[in-house]
Backbone as CSV, one residue per row, in Angstrom:
resi,resn,N_x,N_y,N_z,CA_x,CA_y,CA_z,C_x,C_y,C_z
1,TRP,24.284,19.244,-9.198,23.416,20.585,-8.792,22.532,21.175,-9.598
2,VAL,22.643,21.041,-10.826,21.634,21.472,-11.831,20.287,20.763,-11.642
3,LYS,20.370,19.310,-11.689,19.488,18.432,-11.563,18.524,18.701,-10.378
4,LYS,19.419,19.291,-9.304,18.744,19.064,-8.008,17.656,20.287,-7.872
5,HIS,18.318,21.375,-8.587,17.844,22.784,-8.731,16.427,22.526,-9.784
6,THR,16.731,21.992,-10.672,15.369,21.527,-11.643,14.394,20.890,-10.965
7,TYR,15.047,19.669,-10.447,13.650,18.804,-9.470,12.887,19.774,-8.532
8,ASP,13.795,20.508,-7.878,13.001,21.633,-7.113,12.127,22.432,-7.408
9,THR,12.591,22.719,-8.627,11.569,23.485,-9.275,10.419,23.183,-10.053
10,PHE,10.482,21.805,-10.603,9.319,21.129,-11.074,8.583,20.803,-9.709
11,LYS,9.009,20.264,-8.445,8.270,19.914,-7.078,7.413,21.060,-6.799
12,GLU,7.901,22.249,-6.768,7.351,23.736,-6.504,6.030,23.557,-7.360
13,VAL,6.555,23.487,-8.713,5.368,23.915,-9.496,4.175,22.526,-9.432
14,LEU,4.275,21.197,-9.420,3.663,20.126,-9.575,3.083,19.715,-8.111
15,GLY,4.100,20.169,-7.214,3.358,19.643,-5.413,3.321,18.067,-5.601
16,SER,2.061,17.903,-4.718,2.141,16.666,-4.394,2.196,15.142,-5.793
17,GLY,1.976,15.918,-7.070,1.915,15.081,-7.749,2.934,14.945,-8.466
18,MET,4.286,15.389,-7.724,5.761,15.329,-8.655,5.797,13.297,-9.414
19,GLN,5.376,12.703,-7.981,5.734,11.065,-7.744,4.959,10.594,-9.321
20,TYR,4.003,10.874,-9.297,3.123,10.298,-10.278,3.732,11.028,-11.950
21,HIS,4.012,12.239,-11.795,4.177,12.835,-13.133,5.805,12.350,-13.289
22,LEU,6.626,11.827,-12.225,7.943,11.428,-12.478,7.490,9.656,-13.131
23,GLN,6.664,9.260,-12.715,6.469,7.973,-13.503,5.846,7.951,-14.594
24,SER,4.888,8.990,-14.897,4.001,8.592,-16.349,4.142,9.857,-17.253
25,ASN,5.045,11.353,-16.807,5.263,12.107,-17.904,6.356,12.023,-18.553
26,GLU,6.229,11.827,-20.156,7.376,11.435,-20.823,8.387,12.679,-20.964
27,PHE,7.980,13.937,-20.703,8.861,15.032,-20.840,9.638,15.087,-19.397
28,LEU,8.960,15.060,-18.359,9.449,14.777,-17.182,11.082,13.849,-17.349
29,ARG,10.250,12.574,-17.431,11.303,11.435,-17.829,12.434,11.627,-18.585
30,ASN,12.413,12.657,-19.387,13.255,12.927,-20.501,14.370,13.915,-19.921
31,VAL,13.875,15.134,-19.109,14.597,15.573,-18.452,15.553,15.298,-17.213
32,PHE,14.845,13.992,-16.533,15.898,13.316,-15.694,16.162,12.112,-16.061
33,GLU,16.116,11.915,-17.422,16.995,10.737,-18.042,16.143,9.694,-17.274
34,LEU,15.233,9.060,-17.208,14.796,7.970,-16.476,14.176,7.134,-17.724
35,GLY,14.396,7.259,-18.658,13.756,6.204,-19.783,12.218,6.323,-20.072
36,PRO,11.771,5.338,-20.734,10.434,5.362,-21.134,9.324,5.284,-19.563
37,PRO,8.258,6.004,-19.822,7.224,6.208,-18.796,7.068,4.598,-18.454
38,VAL,6.413,4.558,-17.086,6.102,3.051,-16.317,4.546,3.177,-16.449
39,MET,3.820,2.001,-17.121,2.432,2.104,-17.201,2.092,1.141,-15.842
40,LEU,0.758,2.028,-15.232,0.573,1.570,-13.654,-1.160,1.213,-14.211
41,ASP,-1.566,0.255,-13.058,-2.894,0.228,-13.233,-3.702,0.854,-12.012
42,ALA,-4.858,0.699,-12.174,-6.053,1.693,-11.358,-5.550,1.294,-9.890
43,ALA,-5.151,0.267,-9.426,-4.838,-0.131,-8.073,-3.746,0.781,-7.599
44,MET,-2.597,0.530,-8.447,-1.324,1.048,-8.140,-1.426,2.622,-7.727
45,LEU,-2.293,3.366,-8.840,-2.924,4.847,-8.829,-3.644,5.128,-7.552
46,LYS,-4.303,4.395,-7.152,-5.203,4.419,-6.007,-4.258,4.222,-4.683
47,THR,-3.039,3.802,-4.766,-2.391,3.699,-3.547,-1.060,4.439,-3.438
48,MET,-1.201,5.470,-4.701,-0.174,6.351,-4.594,-0.885,7.680,-4.064
49,LYS,-1.826,7.814,-4.010,-2.887,9.375,-3.507,-2.550,9.244,-1.854
50,ILE,-2.450,10.272,-1.488,-2.679,10.851,0.432,-3.774,10.890,0.363
51,SER,-3.506,10.196,1.661,-5.348,10.038,2.186,-5.789,11.431,2.594
52,ARG,-7.334,11.493,2.721,-7.850,12.706,3.573,-7.183,13.171,4.800
53,PHE,-6.852,12.000,5.472,-6.381,12.237,7.072,-4.862,13.204,6.833
54,GLU,-4.071,12.271,5.591,-2.699,13.083,5.780,-2.700,14.418,4.747
55,ARG,-3.361,14.635,3.906,-3.713,15.989,3.594,-4.174,16.799,4.080
56,HIS,-5.238,16.525,5.402,-5.490,17.576,6.652,-4.018,17.704,7.698
57,LEU,-3.559,16.576,7.867,-2.445,16.848,8.524,-1.212,18.098,7.967
58,TYR,-1.097,17.684,6.503,0.095,18.809,5.707,-0.727,20.365,5.814
59,ASN,-2.128,20.381,5.659,-2.407,21.412,5.641,-3.004,22.407,6.768
60,SER,-2.839,21.602,7.874,-2.770,22.120,9.247,-1.722,22.646,9.770
61,ALA,-0.551,21.890,9.360,1.145,22.221,9.573,1.132,23.605,8.992
62,ALA,1.002,23.431,7.291,1.003,24.594,6.676,0.417,26.050,7.226
63,PHE,-0.782,25.672,7.562,-1.606,26.882,8.213,-0.781,27.632,9.724
64,LYS,-0.497,26.541,10.518,0.002,26.917,11.652,1.913,27.747,11.360
65,ALA,2.407,27.158,10.109,3.411,27.674,10.013,3.282,29.260,9.719
66,ARG,2.221,29.512,8.534,1.751,30.636,8.199,1.424,31.549,9.399
67,THR,0.791,31.086,10.111,0.440,31.881,11.288,1.429,32.590,11.891
68,LYS,2.137,31.485,12.254,3.464,32.260,13.227,4.160,33.116,12.480
69,ALA,4.366,32.920,11.110,5.542,33.940,10.467,4.489,35.325,10.328
70,ARG,3.586,35.168,10.027,2.468,36.326,10.232,2.617,36.826,11.474
71,SER,2.602,36.062,12.300,2.581,37.208,13.607,3.532,37.729,14.215
72,LYS,4.413,36.927,13.746,5.876,37.902,14.031,5.932,38.980,13.517
73,CYS,5.519,39.395,12.318,5.162,40.598,11.825,4.432,41.676,12.496
74,ARG,3.427,41.026,12.891,2.140,41.901,13.380,2.412,42.098,14.870
75,ASP,3.763,41.158,15.681,3.485,41.747,16.835,4.391,43.317,16.730
76,LYS,3.326,43.684,18.114,3.642,45.103,18.371,5.271,45.320,19.106
77,ARG,5.587,44.577,19.271,6.711,44.088,20.418,8.356,44.090,19.246
78,ALA,7.694,43.902,18.159,9.009,43.209,17.089,9.275,44.928,16.592
79,ASP,8.244,45.926,16.264,8.456,47.098,15.766,9.296,48.184,16.529
80,VAL,9.832,47.908,18.016,10.264,48.693,18.822,11.845,48.505,18.301
81,GLY,12.418,49.550,18.320,13.746,49.751,17.581,14.581,51.036,18.579
82,GLU,15.500,51.471,18.221,16.279,52.455,18.699,15.806,53.495,17.746
83,PHE,15.604,54.931,18.672,15.140,56.034,17.969,16.069,56.961,17.912
84,PHE,17.415,56.940,18.006,18.257,57.527,18.375,18.978,57.636,16.906
């Protein structure tokens, strides 16, 4: 459970770079007991990057979720409560 919580915390901080850091960052590899860093060539690094289209889809989904969450709070009908 502790390792899962640690992983989730690092994932929030590093975001989409988590996979890269797990492969090359010595500190993270020591934290998760993964051994020495893996050396990657330029072609492998290029395949790991997410494409512009995938980034766009992720950002649009996050924007839509944010908008829905904000509109719930701004909805006038949500403020109607008991006055007694």
